[in-house]
C-alpha positions as CSV (number, residue, x, y, z in Angstrom):
1,M,3.5,7.4,10.5
2,R,5.2,6.2,7.4
3,E,7.3,3.7,9.5
4,L,4.1,2.5,11.1
5,A,2.5,1.9,7.7
6,R,5.7,0.3,6.3
7,A,5.9,-2.1,9.3
8,Q,2.2,-3.3,8.7
9,R,3.0,-4.1,5.2
10,C,6.1,-6.0,6.0
11,E,4.3,-8.1,8.7
12,F,1.5,-8.7,6.2
13,A,4.1,-10.0,3.7
14,D,5.7,-12.3,6.5
15,L,2.3,-13.6,7.1
16,L,1.9,-14.4,3.4
17,D,5.1,-16.4,3.6
18,E,3.7,-18.7,6.1
19,L,0.3,-19.6,4.6
20,T,-0.5,-23.1,3.5
21,A,-2.2,-23.8,0.1
22,E,-5.3,-24.5,2.1
23,Q,-5.2,-21.4,4.1
24,W,-4.7,-19.3,0.9
25,L,-8.0,-20.4,-0.5
26,A,-10.0,-20.1,2.9
27,P,-12.7,-17.8,3.4
28,S,-12.0,-14.2,4.7
29,L,-13.9,-11.8,6.8
30,C,-14.8,-10.0,3.4
31,E,-18.1,-11.5,2.1
32,G,-17.6,-13.5,-1.1
33,W,-13.6,-13.1,-0.7
34,R,-11.2,-15.7,0.0
35,V,-7.8,-15.0,1.6
36,C,-6.2,-14.8,-1.8
37,D,-8.7,-12.3,-2.9
38,V,-8.2,-10.0,0.0
39,V,-4.4,-10.0,-0.6
40,A,-4.7,-9.3,-4.4
41,H,-7.0,-6.5,-3.5
42,T,-4.4,-5.1,-1.2
43,I,-1.5,-5.5,-3.5
44,A,-3.6,-3.8,-6.3
45,Y,-3.5,-0.4,-4.9
46,L,0.4,-0.3,-3.9
47,A,1.4,1.3,-7.2
48,Q,-1.7,3.5,-7.5
49,T,-1.1,7.0,-8.1
50,R,-3.4,9.7,-6.7
51,V,-4.5,10.9,-10.1
52,G,-4.8,7.2,-11.3
53,L,-7.2,6.5,-8.3
54,A,-9.3,9.3,-9.1
55,V,-9.6,8.4,-12.7
56,E,-10.5,4.8,-11.7
57,M,-13.0,5.9,-9.3
58,L,-14.6,8.1,-12.1
59,R,-14.7,5.1,-14.4
60,A,-16.4,2.9,-11.5
61,G,-19.1,5.5,-11.3
62,G,-18.1,6.5,-7.8
63,S,-18.9,3.0,-6.6
64,V,-15.9,1.5,-4.3
65,D,-17.2,-2.0,-4.8
66,R,-17.0,-1.7,-8.7
67,L,-13.5,0.1,-8.2
68,N,-12.3,-3.0,-6.4
69,E,-13.7,-5.4,-9.0
70,R,-11.9,-3.5,-11.7
71,A,-8.6,-3.6,-9.7
72,L,-8.7,-7.4,-9.2
73,K,-9.0,-8.1,-12.8
74,G,-5.9,-9.5,-14.2
75,L,-4.1,-10.1,-10.9
76,R,-2.8,-13.6,-10.5
77,R,-4.0,-15.1,-7.2
78,D,-2.3,-18.4,-7.4
79,D,1.2,-17.6,-6.2
80,P,1.3,-16.6,-2.5
81,K,5.2,-16.1,-2.7
82,A,5.0,-13.7,-5.5
83,L,2.3,-11.6,-3.8
84,A,4.3,-11.7,-0.7
85,E,7.4,-10.3,-2.8
86,L,5.2,-7.7,-4.2
87,M,3.7,-6.6,-0.9
88,R,7.3,-6.4,0.7
89,A,8.6,-4.4,-2.5
90,G,5.9,-1.9,-2.0
91,A,6.2,-1.5,1.6
92,Q,7.1,2.1,1.7
93,P,3.6,4.0,1.2
94,A,3.6,6.1,-2.2
95,G,0.8,7.5,-4.3
96,A,-2.8,6.9,-2.9
97,G,-1.3,5.0,0.1
98,A,0.6,8.0,1.3
99,L,-2.6,10.2,1.5
100,Y,-3.7,11.7,4.9
101,G,0.0,11.2,6.2
102,C,0.4,7.4,5.1
103,R,-2.8,6.7,7.2
104,V,-4.5,5.0,4.2
105,A,-1.7,2.5,3.7
106,L,-1.3,1.9,7.6
107,I,-5.2,1.1,8.1
108,E,-5.6,-0.7,4.8
109,C,-3.1,-3.3,5.8
110,L,-4.0,-3.4,9.4
111,I,-7.6,-4.2,8.6
112,H,-6.8,-6.5,5.8
113,Q,-4.5,-8.6,7.7
114,Q,-7.4,-9.1,10.4
115,D,-9.7,-10.1,7.4
116,V,-7.2,-13.0,6.9
117,R,-5.9,-13.7,10.2
118,R,-9.3,-13.8,12.2
119,P,-10.8,-16.7,10.1
120,L,-7.5,-18.7,10.3
121,G,-7.1,-18.2,13.8
122,L,-3.7,-16.5,13.5
123,T,-3.8,-14.0,16.4
124,R,-1.3,-11.2,16.6
125,D,-0.5,-8.2,19.1
126,I,-1.2,-5.0,17.0
127,P,1.1,-2.0,18.3
128,A,-1.0,0.2,20.3
129,Q,0.2,3.3,18.5
130,S,-0.9,1.9,15.0
131,L,-4.2,0.8,16.5
132,M,-4.7,4.3,18.1
133,V,-4.0,5.9,14.7
134,A,-6.4,3.5,12.8
135,L,-9.3,4.0,15.3
136,R,-9.0,7.8,14.8
137,F,-8.7,7.8,11.1
138,A,-11.5,5.1,10.8
139,W,-13.8,7.4,12.9
140,W,-13.6,10.7,10.9
141,S,-12.8,9.3,7.4
142,P,-15.8,9.8,5.0
143,V,-14.6,6.9,3.0
144,I,-14.5,4.5,5.9
145,G,-17.5,5.7,7.7
146,G,-16.7,4.8,11.3
147,A,-18.9,7.6,12.8
148,R,-21.6,6.7,10.5
149,R,-21.8,3.2,11.4
150,M,-21.5,4.1,15.1
151,R,-24.2,6.8,15.0
152,G,-26.1,6.8,18.2
153,L,-23.4,4.8,19.9
154,R,-20.5,5.4,22.2
155,A,-17.4,3.2,21.5
156,V,-15.1,2.7,24.4
157,A,-11.8,0.9,24.0
158,S,-10.9,-1.5,26.9
159,D,-7.3,-1.8,26.1
160,L,-6.5,1.8,24.9
161,D,-7.1,5.3,26.2
162,W,-9.6,5.9,23.2
163,S,-13.5,6.5,23.0
164,A,-15.7,8.4,20.6
165,G,-19.5,8.8,19.9
166,R,-22.5,9.5,22.1
167,G,-25.3,7.0,23.0
168,A,-25.5,3.5,24.2
169,Q,-22.0,2.1,25.0
170,V,-20.1,-0.6,23.0
171,T,-17.0,-1.7,24.7
172,G,-14.3,-4.0,23.6
173,P,-10.7,-4.2,22.5
174,G,-9.5,-1.6,20.1
175,E,-9.1,-4.1,17.2
176,A,-12.5,-5.4,17.6
177,L,-14.1,-1.9,17.7
178,L,-11.9,-1.1,14.6
179,L,-13.4,-3.9,12.7
180,A,-16.9,-3.1,13.9
181,M,-16.5,0.4,12.6
182,T,-15.3,-0.8,9.1
183,G,-18.4,-3.1,8.5
184,R,-17.4,-6.4,10.3
185,A,-19.2,-6.0,13.5
186,S,-20.9,-9.7,13.0
187,A,-17.3,-11.0,13.2
188,V,-16.3,-9.4,16.5
189,V,-19.6,-9.4,18.3
190,D,-18.1,-11.9,20.9
191,D,-15.6,-9.4,21.9
192,L,-17.9,-6.6,22.4
193,A,-20.1,-5.8,25.4
194,G,-22.6,-3.2,26.4
195,P,-26.2,-2.1,25.7
196,G,-25.3,-0.7,22.2
197,V,-24.0,-4.0,20.9
198,Q,-27.3,-5.3,19.5
199,R,-28.0,-1.9,17.8
200,L,-24.4,-2.1,16.2
201,L,-25.5,-5.2,14.6
202,E,-28.6,-3.8,13.0
203,P,-28.8,-4.3,9.1
204,H,-28.8,-0.6,8.2
205,R,-25.4,-0.1,9.7
């Protein structure tokens, strides 16, 4: 698991090395965040200890959004190369990133890479093992809330031996299902099929 997480971070760093100035400032899949903001957000937690994360969460009043805003303050976002070096230097999961057997580090970099890549049209083949781990973790993690967002639906991967949930079926590539389960359904709707797709797009999810 640690090696899978490390590989994701190294690949993310390699991606940053290739981005142009225009791409660096382009919108990401995260509403209101540019590519540089997503990268800075990912970098901000590389050195975060478990105790430090708990303290910051308390200071943020339990709000993940406020926690993220606080973490971004003071981080420079005008130097892609410097952030790529930080990403690469912190490739080995530690602290909060090593929680749940390094699954936190793995899924964070996997999803945020897609937040950057999809709007820029920079596709990639995600290793099946990493994608399978991320799907399983996203489903049961109370922080990510995959099962909550998919309540009343059955998710079925078309490229992996993975499915979960009960109800109207939503079928698609594992990567698209993962993004849908993490609040990005509108960005992947064209990759999904089945009677549950419209329900997945309902605002309360």
